[in-house]
Backbone as numpy.savetxt, mean C-alpha at the origin, in Angstrom:
# Nx Ny Nz CAx CAy CAz Cx Cy Cz
15.33 -10.87 -9.29 14.44 -9.72 -9.31 15.44 -8.48 -9.31
14.94 -7.44 -9.97 15.65 -6.17 -10.08 15.69 -5.53 -8.69
16.85 -4.85 -8.44 17.11 -4.17 -7.22 15.98 -3.12 -6.90
15.55 -2.44 -7.94 14.62 -1.27 -7.72 13.22 -1.89 -7.25
12.82 -3.08 -7.73 11.58 -3.63 -7.29 11.79 -4.07 -5.84
12.88 -4.60 -5.53 13.07 -5.00 -4.05 13.06 -3.85 -3.14
13.67 -2.80 -3.55 13.64 -1.60 -2.74 12.11 -0.94 -2.57
11.42 -0.98 -3.68 10.06 -0.49 -3.75 9.22 -1.38 -2.82
9.47 -2.70 -2.84 8.65 -3.57 -1.90 9.00 -3.37 -0.52
10.28 -3.19 -0.21 10.59 -2.97 1.18 10.10 -1.67 1.69
10.06 -0.63 0.86 9.60 0.69 1.33 8.08 0.48 1.51
7.40 -0.18 0.70 5.92 -0.43 0.83 5.57 -1.14 2.12
6.38 -2.11 2.44 6.31 -2.91 3.67 6.46 -1.99 4.93
7.52 -1.18 4.85 7.89 -0.28 6.01 6.76 0.73 6.29
6.19 1.22 5.14 5.20 2.26 5.25 3.74 1.73 5.49
3.60 0.41 5.47 2.35 -0.22 5.72 1.47 -0.36 4.48
1.97 -0.12 3.31 1.23 -0.32 2.10 0.89 -1.74 1.87
1.88 -2.61 2.13 1.64 -4.07 2.20 2.00 -4.46 3.61
1.29 -5.45 4.05 1.33 -5.93 5.40 2.06 -7.24 5.61
2.10 -7.99 4.49 2.68 -9.31 4.59 4.05 -9.34 4.00
5.10 -9.63 4.70 6.48 -9.66 4.10 6.66 -10.71 3.03
5.80 -11.61 2.97 5.89 -12.67 1.85 5.71 -12.11 0.46
4.97 -10.94 0.41 4.86 -10.20 -0.85 6.17 -9.82 -1.54
7.21 -9.65 -0.70 8.53 -9.27 -1.24 9.10 -10.36 -2.12
8.67 -11.55 -2.01 9.10 -12.65 -2.86 8.26 -12.72 -4.07
7.18 -12.02 -4.12 6.26 -12.20 -5.20 5.85 -10.84 -5.96
6.77 -9.98 -5.98 6.59 -8.60 -6.49 6.39 -8.70 -8.07
6.71 -9.78 -8.67 6.37 -9.84 -10.17 5.06 -10.53 -10.42
4.30 -10.90 -9.36 2.99 -11.65 -9.50 2.01 -10.49 -9.83
0.85 -10.95 -10.48 -0.25 -10.05 -10.69 -1.05 -9.94 -9.44
-1.71 -8.83 -9.34 -2.51 -8.57 -8.16 -4.05 -8.50 -8.66
-4.89 -9.10 -7.90 -6.34 -8.99 -8.33 -6.80 -7.50 -8.07
-7.84 -7.21 -8.86 -8.29 -5.73 -8.79 -8.73 -5.42 -7.36
-9.39 -6.32 -6.67 -9.87 -6.08 -5.34 -8.78 -5.65 -4.44
-7.62 -6.25 -4.55 -6.52 -5.89 -3.72 -5.91 -4.49 -3.98
-5.92 -4.12 -5.25 -5.50 -2.73 -5.65 -6.46 -1.75 -5.15
-7.79 -2.02 -5.26 -8.84 -1.14 -4.75 -8.68 -0.92 -3.33
-8.38 -2.07 -2.57 -8.36 -1.93 -1.09 -7.20 -1.09 -0.70
-6.05 -1.17 -1.38 -4.86 -0.32 -1.05 -5.23 1.11 -1.35
-5.93 1.36 -2.48 -6.24 2.74 -2.81 -7.18 3.37 -1.86
-8.16 2.52 -1.39 -9.13 3.16 -0.38 -8.45 3.40 0.96
-7.47 2.56 1.38 -6.79 2.75 2.63 -5.97 4.11 2.46
-5.32 4.24 1.28 -4.54 5.47 1.04 -5.44 6.74 1.08
-6.57 6.59 0.43 -7.44 7.81 0.54 -7.95 8.07 2.00
-8.16 7.04 2.76 -8.56 7.20 4.18 -7.45 7.94 4.91
-6.21 7.65 4.58 -5.05 8.30 5.23 -4.98 9.73 4.82
-5.18 10.01 3.51 -5.05 11.38 2.96 -6.23 12.23 3.35
-7.47 11.68 3.26 -8.74 12.45 3.44 -9.60 11.74 4.48
-9.38 11.99 5.71 -10.22 11.34 6.69 -11.68 11.71 6.53
-12.58 10.89 6.82 -14.14 11.06 6.61 -14.47 12.18 7.54
-14.04 12.29 8.70 -14.55 13.31 9.65 -13.65 14.56 9.53
-14.28 15.62 9.44 -13.50 16.93 9.40 -13.81 17.62 10.68
-12.78 18.06 11.33 -12.96 18.81 12.58 -13.10 20.29 12.34
-14.07 20.95 12.80 -14.23 22.36 12.58 -13.65 23.11 13.81
-13.08 24.22 13.40 -12.38 25.09 14.48 -13.50 26.08 15.00
-14.66 26.07 14.40 -15.71 27.14 14.87 -16.38 26.69 16.06
């Protein structure tokens, strides 16, 4: 496996994008659409929390 893929996988694991270290051995595998959607929704939750706090 290319070094850049390994570094990308390790960074994703450290930042919680992937939770299972076994994915580091399978970075060339295809991902099902549901898994990609789940990651995207988790990212959106981190960037845009559903509850907004008002300072008023």
